[in-house]
N, C-alpha and C positions, 0 to 999 in steps of 0.2 A: 225801298232801297235794298239792293242785294247785300249779301254779307261782304262780298269783295269791295263794294263801294263804301262801306261804312268807314268813317275816319278812325285811324288808329291813334291812340293816345301816345304821346312822346313819353319815353321813360323818364322818371324823375331823375334830376341831375344828382350824381354821386358827390357827396361832400369830399373835398380834397383837404387833407391835413398835412401840414408841413411842420416837422419838428424843429425845435430850436437848433439842433445840431445840423440838420439839412440846410436850414436857412443860413446859418453861419458858414457852412461849407461853400454854399453858392456864392456868398459875398467874398470870401477870400480867394475863391477860384478866379474871380474877375480881376484880382490884383496881380496875377502871376501868369506870365505867358510861356514859361519854361516847360519843357518836356524832359523827363528823366526816364530812361529805359534801364531796367535790371535784366541782365542776361544770366540764365541758369541752365543747368543740364537737365534736371528732373524737377517735378513738382516737390515743393518744400525746400528746394535748394536756394530759393531767392533770398535776397536780403530784405526780408519783410519788415524788420524794424526801421531801416532807413526809408523804405517806401512809405510806411505809415507816418513817420515824422514829416517827410517832405510834403505829403498830400494834406494831412490833417492839421498840421501847424502852419505850413507855408502856402498851401494852395497850388502846389506844383502838379502839373499833369503827369501822372505816373503810369508807366506800362511795364509789364514783365514779359519776357521772351524766353520760352523753354525749348531746349533742343529736342526733348522727347516728351512723351506722355507718361513716362514712368512705368510702362507696362511690364518691364523686365524685373521688377522687384518682387518682394514676397508679400503675402497677404495674411496678416495675423487675425483678421476679423471675419473672414468669409472664404468661400471656395473659389472665387473668381481669380483667374490668372490670365496673363498675356493680354489679348486685345480687350477682354471684359474688364480686367483690372485697370487698363489704360483709360477706359471710359469713366470708371469710378474716380480715379485720380484726377482726371481732368475736371470733373465736377467738383471735387474737393478743392481744387485750385481756384475755381470760379468763386466758391463760397468764401475762401480765404481772402481772395482779392477784394470782395465786397467790403470786408472789414478793414483791409489795408487802404481802400479807396483807389486801387489800381485796376488796370485792364490787362487780362492775361492773353497771350498769343502763343501759338505752338509751331515749331518748325516741322514736327512729324517725323523726325529722324528715329531710327529703330533703337529701342532700348533692349539690348540683348543680354542684360545681366552685367555683372561686375566685369570691368575691363581693367587691365593692368597698365595700359599706356594709351596715349593719344593715337599712336600709329595703329594700334589694334582697332580702335574705334573708327578711324578713317578707312580701314579695310572694309568695314561693314557699311559705313555711311556713304563712302565716296567723298573725298575731300572737296572736289570742285562742286558737286551737287550740294553738299552741306553749306559751303561758303556762299553759293548762289542764293540759297533760301534765306540765309541771314542777311546778306546784302539787300535783298528784296524787302525784307521787313524793316530794315533801317531806312531805306528809301521811302517806304510807305508811311511809317510812323514819325520820321524826322525828329529824332531826339536831339536835344541840345547836349545832354550829358548821358554817358553810359557808364553803369556801375555793375560790379559783379563780386561774388564771394570766391570765385575760382581763380587760381593762378595756372601756369602752364607746365608745372613740373611735379606737382604732388597730388596724392589722393587718387580717386577713381579716374580711370582713363577717359570716361565721358566728361569729367570735369576739366581734365587737362585739354582735351580736344576742344571743348567749348571755349576755354580761355584763349586758345590759339586762334580759333575762328573769329572770336570777337576782336582780337587785335588786327587781324588781316581785314576784316570787314569794316573796321573803323576807317581805314584809308580807301578800301576798294569801293565803298558806297559812294564816295565822292568823285571817282574816276569814271568818266564816260566811256573809257575804253574797256572797262571791266563789265562783263555781262550786258553788252549793249542792247541785247534782245529785250531787256526789261524796260528800255527807255521809251517804248511806245505806251507804257502804262504809268511809269513814275519818272521823276527827275533825280539826277544825282544829288546826294546830300552829305554834307560834312558835319558830323558831330564835333563839338568844340573840346570836350574833355572826356577822358576815360579814367575811372577810378577803380582800384582793386582794394577790397576791404582787408585791413590788417588786424590781427588778433594774436595775443600771446607775446612773451618776451623774445621768443626766437625770431619773430618777424618785426622787431623794433625798427623804426624807420631811420634812415641816415639823416644827418642834420640838414642836408640840402634838399631833401624830398619835401614836396608840397602836399600838405595834408588838409583834409576837411574832417572835422569831428562833430558828432552830434551827441546829445544827451537824451537817451531814450527814457530816462527816469523823470523827465519833465512831465508835470501834470497837464493834461488837456483840460482847461477850465470849462469847456462846453460839455464834454462827455464825462467828466469827473473821474477819469482813470488816466494813468500814465500812458505814454505812447508805447512803452515796453509791455504793458499789460494788454493793450489792444493788439499788438503784434503777436503776443503769445496766444491770444484768443483766435487769431487768424491761423497760426500754426496748428492749433488744436483741431482745425477742421480736417486735417490729414489723419484719418483714423488708421 
């Protein structure tokens, strides 16, 4: 018998181990059909605490959508800047998402550093192009609920622009007349709710506003840590 004709032994099967936490997660995931999308301007801007609670406690399918890769920021731990920094920050985001239990996606809009206003950001991004990218991701990922930390009037211009895009995309994604060229790939999609996170006395809600509150200090009995502690561990992936 030639060497080529000799039977080749099958590799020994690799033992598969499933942790208690993984099994628990798989079971609660089966009980919840909702998808929640968190929209953020840069890596580490997402509402990681809410994402962690919704996935780890309730089995919600959670996704995060980032306007940029964060390449316009500073680097306190190495020499990489611009595109190289964006690659690092995207990987940090993926590492954080594993802890949160979410799936990260990026629009790939340019992070050109600090911006004072949404209008300044749109001059670089192109309003219609940015809106088209966000609408496409909403149509692809089909979230039932969209959440964000960003409003439309304060803070970094990228944050304001992202907040404005999110409000426009909430309706535009359901309108077949908006970006019809996308409809050979995806169908229109209408998310049901849009929530902006409130914090601080200055942002106290009016009595008629509808609120959803969470307790991040609740202990996850399976993982033995609070959801806030897990969210902090995710945030610490951003060096």
